[in-house]
N, C-alpha and C positions, 0 to 999 in steps of 0.2 A: 150199555141197552137202554138203560132208564124202567124196567121191567117191562118193555117191549119189544117184541121178535118180528121181525121183517118178514114181510111176504116171503118165502121163499121158494124158489123151480129152478126143477134139474136141468141143466145145463150141458149133459156128457158129461166133463166128465169136472166139470166147477157149478158152480153151486151159482144162478141169478137173485142178487136178493134185488127187489125193489125198497130203497129207506134212504128221506127222507131228512141228512142230519149228516155231520159232519165224519165221512169214512174212519180216520185215525183214532177219532175216541170209541166208534161201535166198536173196528176191529183192529185191536190193536195189533196182534201178532200176527197180520198177512204180511206176507212176503211185498207181497205188489198187486196196484191197481190198476186198470185199464179200463175208461170211459168205451161205454161204444153208447154214449148221448148222440143223437142226432146232430144237437147245436153244436157239438167239438167234435164233430167225423174229420180225420186229417191233424187235430191240432194234438201237440206234441201229450207226451202222461206222462205225471212224473206223479212217483207211490205217494209220498205223504203231500201230495199238495192237491187236494177235493172241494171244487167250492159250491159249499152247499146250497147253492142259490141254483147253480147251473147243472142240477144232477139228475140225471133223464132216467138210467139203471145203473147199477154196478154188476162186472163178472167179478168175482172173486174168485180163484183159485186155490185152495191151500190144501199140501195135504199132510200128515204128524211130521216127519221129516224136512222133508227141502221141496220148495216148488220143480217143480219136472217143466212143467208147460202151460204160458197164458192164452186164453184158445182165443184166437179171436173170430170177431164175429166179419158175418161174408163181406166182402166186401163189394157187395151191392149201397151198404151204409154209408162208404166213404168215398164215392164217389167224388173227383175232384175233375176243376173241368181237363177240358184235353187240347190243347192246338198244338199245330206243326211250329217248331220255331228252328226246328232243324231238317233240314233237308238232307239226301245221298248222295254224296258226293260222286263224281267220275262215273258218270253215268248211271249210276245204279249198277255197274257189271265190272265186277275184281276179281283176282282169281291170284294167289301167290304161285309165285314161276316157275315155271316145269326145274330150275336149275336146281329147286329146293324138293330133295327126293325122297329123303327123311319123313318122319312122321315125327310133328312141331309137339316139342315137348316143352319146353319154354318159348319166352320172348321176353322185348326188351327195351326200349324206346329211346333217344336223345340224340341232339348233336347235328337231330336231323336227323335221320337214323332209325329203322326199325332192323331190330338184329333179332332169329330167330333161331334156335339150338336144337337139332334135331336129335333121335335114336343114333341115327348113322355117325357120334359124332361129329357133324360139320357143327360147324358158327356161319352166319349167309349173314347179310347186309342189307337190306331194297332201300329206295330211294322214293323220294316222292312220287306220287303213282302206285307205289307198289313195283318199281323195276327193278331187277333185279341189278346189283354194284357189283358185288363179289363173297367167293364167301372161302372158307378154309378148314381144314383141318381140326379141328381144338380135342378134341378129344378122340382116346381111336373105339370107343365103345359107345355110350350115349351121352349126353349134354342134358343136366336135368336142371340145373337154373343158371341164368346167366341175368347179368346186368348191366348197361351202359350209363359210368358217370358223368357226370354234369359237367363237377370242374375241373378237371381233366381229362383229358381221350382216352383214356381206359377202359377195358372191359374186363371184368371178374364173373368165373363163371366155374361150376360145380358136376365134377363124371367123373365117369368112369374109364379110365386108363386099365395099361394089362398088368396082370397083378407078377410085379417080381417079384415075389416069396408069398409063401405062405405068412407071414408072420404082418408082412405090413400091406396094407387093407390098399382095394384099390379104387375109391374113391379120394380124388382130391383138387385142390383153390386151383386155379394157375390166372394168371394175369396179364397182358396183353395191351401193351403199346400201342393203340392206334395211329399215333406217329411215326412211327420206327417200322415198314414195311422193310421184306425182304431184298436184298439187294437183286437190280435187275438180272438177266440172267439165271433166274429161278422157276423151276418149271413150274413153281403154284405163285399165288400172291395171297399171302398172308404176315401178320405183324408178330411181330417180337412178342415172346417171352420173358417178361421180364423177372419173371417166379412164378415156381409152383412148389402150394405146400400141398404133402398130407394134413388131411382134416382130423381122423381117431390117429390114436399114438397109444399107449400104456394106460397113460394118465384119464386118456377125453377116450372112454371106450366106443366100439361102432354100432352105428342103431342108423334105423333110417329115417334120414332128410328128408323131412318136412314141410320145413319154410324157411325161408333163404331172405337177408337183406344184409343191406350194404352202407355208411354213413359214410361223410367226408368232411370230415373234419377241417381245422388247418390243415393244407399243404404238407408235406406227402404224410401224414395222419389218416389210417382208417379203423372202422371199426366195422369186424364183421360179425354178425348171428346167426347166428345156423340152429335150429331148428328140429328137434327129432320126432321121432315118436315114445318114445319112453319119458316125454316131461321137462328135458332138460333145450340148455340152449348154448354150447358153445358159441364160447367168444374171441374171435382175433383181433387185435388191435394193435397200430404201431404200422411202420415203416413198411410195408407188404416191398416192395420192392427192394430193400435192401434184408430184410429179411429179421429187421429189430423188434422184436411181437416182444408182442405177452398173451398169454393164455387164461384164461379164466373158463367157469363152467356157475352156470344160472340155472338153480328147482326151482319146477313150477311144481308141481304133484310128485306126490307118491304113492301111485293109487294101480295096482298089478295091469285094470284092465288099459292094455295099452291102447283100445281105440277111443278112450274117455279119457289120455292124460296128453296126448301129439299135440303139438304145437301148431298151427292151422295157418296164427298168421300173427307176425310180429309189426311193429310202428316205434321207431324210434318220435323224441319229442323233445326238445332244446326248450327249456324254463330257462331264460336269461342264463347264468351262466351253468343249472345246473343241466347232466345228460341223464334222460329217461326212459326207460325201454316199457310198450307195452307190449307184453305176451296173452294170445290167447290159446287156449286148448276147445275141445269143445263143450266142457264143462263149469269151466271160466272164466275169467278177466282180471289179469296182472297188472303190477306195476314196480318195475324195477328201481330202486336210485339206483345210478353207476358213479355219482358222486359219495357216496357213503361205500366203506370198507371195511366191512365186505360189503355186495352193493343188498341195499334194504328192502323184499318184497312187501309188497301191498295187493292184497286183494280187492276188488273192485266188486266183483260180481263170480253169484257162483250158477253163471250158464253161460256159455259161450257157439259157437258156429263149428260151420266145415270148413274145410279149404277154399280158398278163392273169395270169401264170405269177408273178406276184411278190408281193409283195406282207410286212407289216411284223409282224412278233411282238408284246408287249405288255414283250416284256422288248429294244426293240429290237433286235431280231437279223434277219438278212434270212433271206427262206425265198424259194424258188424250183419250182416244179419240173419236171420234167425227165421222160419216160416211163416211168425206169425208178428211180426214186424221190424225194425229194424231201428238197432240201440244208437246215441251216441257216446261218449264217456269221457269223463275229464279228467285230472289228474284228481279232485275231490270224487269219483266215483260218477256212476250214472246220471247224465241226464236228458234231455227229453228223446222220446220214442215215440215211431211213426208207426201205426200200424197197416201196413202194405201188408199182405196179404201174399201167398204162397212161396216156397222153395227159390233160396236165391240161391243160384246159380254161383250168378258171381256178383261183382260189389266194385262199382270206381267212385272217382270224382273228375268230377271236370266242371273249371269255373265254374262255382258254386251250385253246380245240379251232381245231383246225387244219380246215378248210374243201376239200375241194377237188371240182371236177367231174370226174368225167375217165369218157374214152370208150373206150370199149372194141372195138379195132378187129377181135375175133370178128366179134359182132354188131352191130354199130355203132349198141350203145345208150350211152346219157348215166350216169351215176350220179352219183348227190350223198351225197357220205359224208362226217358229221361225228366227225372223230376226236381222242378224249382218248388223247396222247401218255405224259403222267404214267403213265393208269393201266391203258394197249397194250392199247384194244377202242374199236370203233364205236360212238360212242354213237349213233347215225342213221344208216340209208342208204337213199337209195331212187330207184328207174328216176324218168330225168326227161329233156321234149324239149331241143329245144335250147336252150340259157340263154345274152342276149347280155350278159345284166349281172349282178350281183354284188355288194348293199352287205348297211348291216347299220343298223337304228335300231330304238327306240320297245324293242328287249332280243328283237329278232330278228331274222335271216335273212331275209332279200328274193329272190329268182330272181328275173328279169324275163325270161319267154323270148323268142322270136323275134315268136312269132304274138301276144305285147306279153298274155297273157295271165303271171299272175304265182302265184309260190310260196310262203308268208309261213308262216315256223317259227319256233318256239319257244321255249322248255331247260323241262321240266316240270318243277314244285320237288324239294328234294329228301326231298321225306316220301315224295313217287308215286316218284322214283328206288329209294330204300331200300326199300321196299314188295315193289318187283319184283325186287331181287336179294335179298332176302330171302328171300321165294319161292321161289329156286330156291338159296337156300343157301351162294351167293357171297359171303362174311362179306368173305372178304378185299378181296373187291371193295369195295363197300360200302366198310370203312374206307380203303378208296386211296383214295376217291370224297369223306370226309366230309373228308380230310385235305386233297388237292390241292384243294381246293374254299372253305378256308381257313372252315372250318362252325365254330360255336360249342363249345366246351369239352365242354360241354353234351353236345347232339346225339353230338360224337366217343363221351362216355362212354356212351351210350346203344344205340350199335352196336358199341361190344367189349363189353358187358355181353349183347348178343345172340348176339355172335358166341360171348363164351366159354362160354354155358349151353348152346349149340349142340352147345360140344367134349365139354362136361362133361358131356352126355346121349347124348354116343360113345363118355363116359369117358375120352376122352381128357385126364386130369386133367395134366397139365406143361403142355400147351398155351391149356385151359384160362386154370391162372391164370395166363399169361404172360399173358392178354386182363387177365382181372380187376384185375392190376395196373396196369393201364392208364389205370383209371378210377379208379384212388387220388383223392380229393380233389372228386369227386361220385359216387364208386355211397357207398353206406351203406354202412362194413364191416362191418356185420351179416352183410347180405346173403352175403355172400360166406363168411362165416367159421362162418356155419351150416350153409353148401353142405361144407366140408371139416375137418369134429370128429372123423370118423370116422378111431380111430386107423394107420387103411391110408396118410390122405393127409397125416398130420399136418408131411410134410415137403412140399407144398405150402404148407400152412398157417404154416409157423414162415415162406415166404420172403413171404407175403402182408405180415404179419406185422413184416415185420424191413424191409420197402418202407414199410411204414407208418408208424413210426417213423422212418425216414428222414430222410421229409417232412414230420413235425412234427407230424402230427395224429394220433395213437392216444394214445387216452385213458387210465385207470389198469387199466379191467379188460383191455386189449390187452398191456399192460405186462406183466400179471397171465398171461396168457395164451402173452404168447411164452415168458414164465420157461419157465414150465411145461411148456413144447413141448421146452424145451432140457432141461431136467431129464430129461423123461422119456426123449427120448433123447440123453442124458447125453453131451450135445458140449460136453463144457467146452473148446473152442478158437473155437467158435462164444458162447459162452456171456462167454469173455474178451475177445473180441472187442467185446459188444454191451457191456459193463459197462467195461473199460477204453480205451473209445477218448479216441482220441488228439484229436480235432474241439474242445475247448471245453465247452461246456455240455451235460448230460445231454440224451438226447432220449425222455427216461420220469420217469413222473414218481418220486422217490426211495424213499418210504416206501413207494412199491408194492416196490419190488424188493429195498427193506430185509427187508420182509416175506416174499417167496415168496422168498427165497433163504435167508434164516434157514427158514422153516418144510423146507425140501429138502435142508436142511444145509450150506448150500453157506454158513460162516460166511463164511469173509475173502473171499469177492465181496460179503456184505453189508458184513462193515468198509469192506469199499476203496470204493463208495459210500457211506456213513455218512462213511466222511473225506473226502471228495473233495471231495462237500458242506456240507463244516461242521456235519452233524448229531451233534454231541459225543453228546449225550444216548442220540442209538439208537448210535451206537459202544458206546459203554460199558455199555448194554445186551447184546451180547452180549458182549462181554468176561467180565461177572459172570454173564450168568444161564442163558448159551449155553455161554461155556465154562471159566469159571470161576478167569478167571487177571487173580488180584487185585493182583497184585505191577503186570502190564502196565498192567491200569486207574489203579492210582495214579501210575505214570508219565508217562499218557497227562494226564491230571489234573491232573497240575504241569506240562506243557508250555502248558499252554494261558492265555489270556487271566484273571488274576485274578474278571471278572466272570463269563467263561463256566468256569471252575474253581467259583466258588461255588452256579453255579446247578445244575453236576454234583452237588458238595458234599450238596444238598439233595436231592437225589431221588437219589440212591445210595450212601446215608451208611450209612442203616441195614446194610449189607449187608456195607458194609468196616468198618466197626465191631465187627459178627458176627467177622469172619474177619481182616481187620491192622488193630487198637485202634490198636496201637502206630506205625503208621507211618501212621492219617487222623490220627490225634493232630495230627501234626507235620506233614501239609499243611493243616492248621488252625490251627496255631501262622501257617504264614508268610500264609495269611488274614487273619487276623483282629487280626497283631503288623505292628508297621513294619521286619520283615526285607527288607521289596523296597528295601532304597536310597532313605531317607532324604532323602540328599542330592540324587542327581540325579532326582527329581519335583522339588526345589524349589519346597516346603511345607513351613511351621512342622509342626509336630506337630502341634499342638493340630487345626488344619484335616487335617493328612492322620488320625487320630487317628478326626472324624470322616467321614471318606469310605470306610473301610473298615466289612467288614462285624462284624456285634454278633458275641461268643460263642452272644448268646441266638438268635440265628437259627437255630440249629443244635440247639438243647436236641432236639429232635425225632427226632433218627438217636438221640439215647442212651437210644431209650423203653427198651429192655431191658439195658443197660446202666449202671445210675447209677454203678458202679466208677471207668468209665472216664469218665463226666463227669464225676465229680471230678476223677480226673484231669488233664481238658481243663482247667478252670476253674481247677484250683490252679496249674498251668502259667503260666496267662491271668494271671492275677493278678499272680503271682512276677517279669514280666516286666511286665503294662502298669499303673501306678497309678490314671491318671487316667483310667480308662477311659469313657465317655460313658453306658455300663451300666450303671456299678459295684453300684447299688443291684442292681437283680434279678441280678445273681451274686455278690452277697453272702447279697444275700436267697436262692439256687436254695443254693450253698454250707452256708447255715446248715440250712435241711432233711433236705441228704442227713447232715450232721453231725449231725441231732439226730433222725433217725429209728431205727428199729429194723430191722437186717438191708435197710438203706439202702432201704427203704418210706416214699415219700414221696407228699403227694396231690399234685404238681404235675405229675410225668413220669407219673403212673399206671399204674404196674408192673402187669404183668399177675400171679394168685394160684401161676403155679406159677418160684416164687421157685428155688428147686434145683435147677431145672433148668438155668440160666444159667449162662453161664460167670464168674462173678466172681473178678477177677481178685484178692482181697484181700491183704493185704501182714501175713504171718506173723512171729508173734516169731524169736527167737534159736530158741529149742527147738523149730524144726518138723522135726526129723527123729529128733528123741525121739518127737514126736507121733505119727507117723505111723509107728512101729512101734510104737506102745501101741496104734494105729486097727488095725495090720493084725492085731494079735490077736483084733480081735471083740467082746475086754471091752468097754471100757471107751470105744469111740469114741466113743456120742453124747455123753459128759459132755465128750471130747474139747472135737467139734464146736462144741457149748452152752459150752466153755470160750476158744475160738479167737474164735465171734461175740460172746461178750463185750466180748472183748480189745478187738474192732474196734471193738463200741460204744464203748466207753473212748478209746480212741482219738480215733472223732473227736469224741468231747464235748467232748475237752479241744480239740481242733481251734473247737471252736465257739465254745468262750468264750475261747479267745486271737482270732479273731474279732473280736466282742463288743465284748474291749475296747481290740482296732484301730480300732474304727469309729470314735469317737469320742476321739480322743486329747486328751492336757491344751492340747498347743499350738494343737490348735482348736476351743476350745473354743468358742469366739465367731465362727464364722466368716463367716455371714452377718447379722450382729449388726460388724462387722467392716466387711464392707463397704459399707456401706449398702443395704444391693439391701432394702425397704423389700416391694414386692410379691414376694420370695422371701424376706418372716420371715413374712407375712399363708400364702403359700403353702402353706410348711413346714406352721406350725399350724394348715392346712385339711385338709392329709394324715396327721399325726400326733396333731391335740389332739380328734381326734371322739369322745368320749364312746365313740357311737354302735357303735364299730367296733374297741373296745377303742384307742382313743388315748386319751391324758393330757392332760385338759380343765388342770391347770395351765401348760403352755406360756406356755397364755393372757394368764396373768396375768404368767409374766416377757417375751413380751413388751410388754402395759400400762407395767411396771416401768421399757422401752429406754427406749418413747416416754416414760415423765416422764422420764428421762434424761436425753433426747439434745439438749436447748436450742437444736430447731431447729421449726421448720415443719412440723407432721407431722397438722394436724386428720383431710382426710382417711385417713389410715388409722386413728386414734384414735375414729374414729368406726366404724370397721367393726370394729377388734377390740373396742370394747365392746357391738357387737351382741348377736359370741357369746359375751361374756361375760354379756351380761344373757340368753340367751338358758341357757346351763349355769348362772346362776345360780354366779359362780364368784365372786365376792368381794362383799363385800356396797358401797355407795354410798359410806360415806364411809370406804372404803379404798383406792374410786377415785378418789373428789376427794384423800385427802393424798396419790397417788400423781404424779395428774397437777399438783397446784398446784406440782413442781420443776421444771417443765417453764416459763422465763417465758412460752413465746412462743406458749402454748394460754390461749386466751379462756375465760370463763363462757361463749359462746353452743356452743360446740361440746361440755357433756355438759348443756346446756340442755335439751333436750328426753327424754337420758336420764334426769335429775335427776327431770323430769317424770312419768318413768314411773315410778319408780323411788316419785316423792313420792305417786302414782293408788294404785299397789299398794299400801304400806302402810297407806296409808289404807281400801280394801278390805280388807284385813284388819284390822286398829283396827276397822272396825264390824261385819264378822264378830263379831269375838272382843267386840264388846258383844252381838251380839241372843244370844250362845250363854250371856253368866251371867247375862242378865238370865231368859231363859230356864232353866237351872239354880235359879237362884231361887227362884221359883213353883217347880220342885216341890223343895226344899231347905225351903222353911215348912209346910208342915204333919206335915211327918216332926217338926221340931222344937217343934210342938205338941206332938205324940201323944205325945212322947216325955215332953214335962212334966206330957201330962195324967195318963201311964201309966207313972210313974218307978219302973216293976215290974221284975222280967223277962221279958225278950221271947217267951223260949221254955217257961213255965208257959201252956198253954192256960182259953181264958175259955169261960163257957158259956153265955153267948148268943151264941144260934147254933151255936153246937160250933166256932169259928172260932180261930186262936191270934193273937193278937198279931202278927205276920208276918205271914201273911195281910195281917191289916191296915194295915199299913206298906206292903208293896205296891201294895197300894190306894191307898194315899196318893200314892205316886209316882207310877203311873200316871196316877190323875184325881184331882189336888190341889182339883178347883175345887167335888167334890161335898162337900168336905167345909169352906167353907169355911164 
C-alpha cells in the first residue's frame, strides 16, 4: 500500500476503492477484480491483469472465507450497440404441434429434426417448420433427458418406466436406432430399442439426475455422463448396443447441502488425444482428465451456476452464466468474463454468438439477447415470454416457451447486415463483422473500400489510405491512385505504392509513379531503401526504374539497379551517355565475360572509339585474340580461334574513324596469322591502303572528313611543318604534303600486303591438299569474268586434273562446263591436257566433244552460207568490170548516171543484171 490509504466508499456488499496503481500489488489477497470504468465497459476481465494506465475505479469484493459474489454495476455502464442482425422466421407465428400432448420435459436437435421428450413418456420428432413427423412411446412414465446423436442415427433417452421390483430403480437409459423402424402393419410407428440399461445399481446408488450428456467417440463407442444432485457423475463407456460397457464414478464435491453440490452442467473437451470433462455445480467448476486412471480432478473456480446456464463454445470453452457476469473457462482456469447483468435463465452458443435469456428482476421480464463478443455488439434483443427450452437447428435458434409457443430466429445475410451498418456509417463495425465471420477476401475488401471512401469524403486522407491499403490485391489500384494524385496527398500516394510493390502487384506504371514521388519529395533515404533493398529480387520493373532515375538525374541509383539486375548495356549507357565516364566504362567492360563484353562493345563501341580509341582497341584485341589463357581453356588453337569473335564483327564501330580501324586490323594481323576471317580483314586493309584520304566504299564515310579526329602518323619533320603552318603562308601546301605522304605510306603497305598474300612456298596450297571442292569453289569465286575474275584459273585447274593421275571424272565435267561457257580453251587443247591422266576415259569428254563438234558444224554451215551469198553479189561486179574496163569515175551519157552508181546497183540487186 506504500503507506497510503485509498479512498473508500461502501457499495452494498463490497467496497469501492479509487486507486491509481497496480491492483494486484495493492490487494494481493483479493480473489477477483471487476472493472467498472466506462472506458473498459464490456471488455473481458481477468483478475490478475489490471493496467494502471486505464483504471477508472475498481470494485473489489471479499469476505474472510471466500468470495460469494461480485456485484456487477448497473447495465447502463455497459451499453453495447444494438443491431437487428437476426429476424424472426416462420412469419413470427409458430407453436408446438397439437400432436405433442404432454408437458415438454427435454429436447434435442440434430440430423434435420427436433426431438421433444414429454412427461407422458412420449418422444416426438418435428421437421422443418416445426411440423409433426411422428412420435412413439419411449418410456412408460416420463422422459427426463434426450439426445440425438450426430454420427449415427441413434437416440438416447433417460426416463422412468414401471418399477418391476422395489430393489430395481424405475430410472433407465434406452438407445433407439432411428433407421430401424417397426415392420409395416404395426399399430404404432416406433424405432427399434436396441438397448436398455438400468442407471442405478448396488455400486451406483440412486439419486436425482440433474444433467445428462453423451459423447460419440470412435463408433460404436459412446461415453455417457450422468450428473446427480449429490455431486457424483455416473459414467458409462463402451458399445452400448452390445452392452460391452464399463461403469465408473466421478465425485465433484462432498458437501452435505445438496443444493450446492448438484451437477448443474457438463461439457466434454477433446484436447488432442486427451479426453476431459467439465463439471459445474452451483459453487464450483471442475475439470476431470479422463485419460488418467483414476481420473484426476482439478478445481478451476469456486463459483458455479444453476441448471440451463451452462454451454460450450465452438472453441470447446466452458461458459457459465451468473447474475453478475458470463464466465469462460479453459483447461488452465478462468478466461475472460463479460459483465452482463441479470439472472441467466438459459445460455447457448450459435455460430460464434453467445445466446442469453436474461431475467430482469426489476420488471420481471425476460430478454433474449444475442451477443457478438468479438465485435462487442448486441446482434439481436427481444423481450420474450417464459422460456422452457432453447436449441438450434436448420441454421436457426428456436425458443420453446412454457405455453408451447415457439420463437424461431435466423441470422440475416451478410449483405443485409452490411447495408444496415453502412446507412449508419458504422464502417468499423462492418469491417470487424466481415472479418470475424470469415467472409471472403473480396467482400472484406469491398467494405474497406466503402470505409475508405467515407473517410476520404470527410478529408481524413491518412485513415482513408490505411483502409485502401488493406484492399490491395482486390481493388483496382487505379481507383485509389486517381484519388491521391494531388500534390498535397503525395505522401499518402507514396505509402500506397510502396505497399503495392511489397506485395508484388505493381506494374511498370506504378513503379514509374512511385519513383517520381520519391524524386519530387527528394526523399533519397526512401529511394535508397526501395532501390537498394537487401531482400533478393527486385519488386519492380528494372527498365522502368532505370528510366525514371535517369530522367530525374539519380544516375547512381539507376546504375545500381542496372548492375544488380545484370543489365550491362543499360549500365554502360548511363556511364557513357549521361556521365561521360569513359575510363570507368572500359574497366566495366573488361570485367565482363567475353560474350557480354563483345555485345556491349558492338553497341557502344562508336562512343568509345571516339573518346578512347587506344583503350578500346586494347579491349578488342583481348576479345578477338587468344590472350584469354588458351592453356586454361583446354582447346586447340584453331578451335579456340573459331570460338572467338571476328574483327569483322566490329567494323561498324569504326565508321567515322578509319585510322583507328586500320590500327586495329594491323595489330590483329600482326598477332593472328590464321584467322578464319583473314580474307575479309585483308580486303578491308587493302581498301584502307588504296583509298585517298581514307575514304573507302565499304565503310561509307561521311563527307565531313575534315572534322574527324584522325590520328595519322606524321613524318620526322613534324615540328618544322607545324611552324610553317603557324605562319599561315603555306599551310595548305603542307596539309597536302602530309596527306600525300600518308597516302604513299599506305600504298606501300598495300603493296607489301599483296606480295605476302600468296607467298611462293604456298603457291599451290589447295593443290597439295587435294581439296577438289575447294579448288572448284575458289575458281568460282576468283575466275568469274563477269565479276572481274581471271578465267585462266579454270585452264590451270584443268591442267591440274590432267596431271593428277587419279579418278576425277566428276570434277573434270564440272570444270569443262565453265571452260565451255566462257570458251576458255579450244577442244584440241582440252583433249591434249586430259589425255595425260590415264584414269580418265573418253566418256568424260564425250558430251563436251559432241557439243563442240555440233557447235563447229553450225559455224561451218553458217560460213558456207555467207560465202555463197557474197559469191552471188561479186559475180555481177566481175562481169561489169569486164564489160566496162574503163575509168569508173567518168560519167556516162546514158541517163546521166555514173559508172559508180551502176556498180552499186549491181551490188545491191545483182539478179537484175543476169
